[in-house]
C-alpha positions in Angstrom: 44.6 21.5 -37.2 41.3 19.6 -37.7 38.1 21.2 -37.1 35.2 18.3 -36.8 34.8 15.1 -34.1 36.8 11.3 -35.4 33.5 8.2 -35.2 36.1 6.9 -32.6 35.4 10.3 -30.1 31.8 10.3 -30.9 31.4 6.6 -29.7 32.7 6.8 -27.2 30.7 10.4 -26.3 27.2 8.1 -27.0 28.4 5.3 -24.7 28.8 7.5 -22.2 25.4 9.3 -22.4 24.0 6.5 -23.0 25.5 4.9 -19.8 24.2 8.1 -17.7 20.7 7.6 -18.9 20.8 3.1 -17.9 21.5 5.3 -14.5 19.4 7.9 -14.8 16.4 5.0 -15.6 17.3 2.8 -12.5 17.6 6.1 -10.1 14.2 6.8 -11.3 12.4 2.9 -10.8 12.9 3.8 -7.1 11.8 6.7 -7.2 9.1 5.8 -9.0 7.9 2.5 -6.8 8.0 4.9 -3.4 5.4 6.9 -5.4 3.5 4.3 -5.5 3.4 2.2 -2.2 3.0 5.4 -0.9 -0.2 6.8 -2.3 -2.0 2.5 -2.5 -0.6 3.6 1.7 -2.7 6.4 1.5 -5.5 4.7 -0.7 -5.8 1.7 3.1 -5.6 5.1 5.2 -8.7 6.3 3.2 -10.3 3.3 3.0 -9.6 3.0 7.0 -11.2 5.6 7.8 -15.0 5.8 5.9 -15.2 2.5 7.3 -14.7 4.4 10.7 -16.4 7.3 10.1 -19.4 5.4 8.5 -20.2 3.0 11.1 -19.8 6.0 13.6 -22.2 8.5 11.9 -24.2 6.1 11.2 -24.6 3.5 14.0 -24.5 1.1 12.3 -21.7 -2.1 12.1 -20.1 -1.5 8.9 -17.7 -4.7 7.6 -14.6 -4.2 5.3 -13.6 -6.6 2.8 -10.0 -6.4 2.0 -9.6 -8.9 -1.6 -5.7 -9.5 -1.3 -6.0 -10.8 -4.8 -8.3 -8.1 -7.0 -5.8 -4.9 -4.5 -9.5 -3.6 -4.2 -10.8 -2.4 -0.2 -14.4 -2.5 0.0 -16.7 -0.9 2.2 -20.2 -2.4 3.2 -22.5 -0.2 5.8 -25.1 -3.2 7.1 -28.0 -3.1 4.3 -27.9 0.8 3.1 -26.8 0.3 -0.3 -24.1 2.5 0.2 -21.5 0.8 -1.1 -18.0 2.6 -1.6 -15.1 0.9 -3.1 -11.2 1.9 -3.4 -9.0 0.0 -6.0 -4.8 0.3 -4.9 -2.9 1.8 -7.8 -1.6 -0.5 -10.5 1.5 -2.3 -10.0 1.2 -2.4 -6.1 -0.4 -5.2 -4.7 -1.3 -6.7 -1.3 1.3 -9.7 -0.3 1.0 -10.1 2.6 -2.4 -8.9 5.9 -2.5 -10.0 9.4 -4.7 -9.6 12.5 -3.8 -8.8 15.9 -4.2 -12.0 17.4 -5.8 -14.5 14.3 -4.3 -15.0 11.2 -6.4 -14.0 7.2 -7.2 -17.4 5.4 -7.8 -17.4 2.3 -7.4 -13.4 -0.2 -9.5 -11.8 2.0 -10.0 -9.9 5.1 -12.9 -9.2 6.7 -13.4 -7.0 9.4 -16.7 -5.7 11.5 -15.6 -2.4 12.8 -19.3 -1.7 15.2 -20.8 1.6 16.3 -17.9 3.3 17.7 -15.9 2.8 15.2 -13.8 0.6 16.6 -12.5 -2.0 14.5 -9.5 -5.5 15.4 -6.0 -4.2 14.9 -4.5 -5.3 11.6 -1.9 -5.2 9.3 -1.1 -5.0 5.3 2.4 -5.2 3.6 2.2 -3.5 0.0 4.7 -4.0 -2.4 5.7 -2.7 -5.2 8.9 -4.5 -7.6 11.7 -5.8 -4.9 10.1 -2.9 -2.6 7.9 -3.3 0.4 6.2 -1.7 3.6 4.0 -2.3 5.7 1.1 -1.0 7.9 -0.5 -1.1 11.0 -4.1 -0.2 12.1 -5.1 -0.3 15.5 -7.8 -1.1 16.3 -9.4 1.3 18.7 -8.2 4.6 17.7 -7.6 4.1 13.9 -3.8 6.2 13.8 -2.1 4.1 10.6 2.4 2.8 11.5 4.1 2.6 9.2 6.5 -0.3 9.4 9.3 -1.0 7.4 9.4 -5.5 8.3 7.7 -8.5 8.7 9.9 -8.3 12.8 8.6 -5.2 13.7 4.7 -5.7 13.1 5.8 -8.9 15.2 7.2 -7.0 18.0 4.7 -4.3 17.5 2.0 -7.3 17.7 3.7 -8.7 20.7 3.0 -6.1 23.0 
């Protein structure tokens, strides 16, 4: 009776382990993409909330800017020097931006938040890898709606 493994048996076991490791790595990639998109959505929600809060607290107009090319979001309280900057997580980009009833030209979206904390309704599409997610920020309430595709954004903006 033999008590050792043959070379063929070892190669088969190593091959099976390599296949299982590849499957695990692929599934972890999707988990990381979802996690990073969730973090980016939280960043945009904090940015929007901060701009609205600064306008209500100071009683001044606030300029909020989304720089798509750098993944940067800035809140500027007019003339106060209280600028606040938010940065999207690495490898998450803004692939599209839209405003309700008007378009966005270039890589920047500039929002004017009035003294009561209201601004135009706008939407931002976040992308990491092949995963995408739309966030719509409602202008009057600041409520955030997460949508899976542009068709849903179009339907919401048609209301």
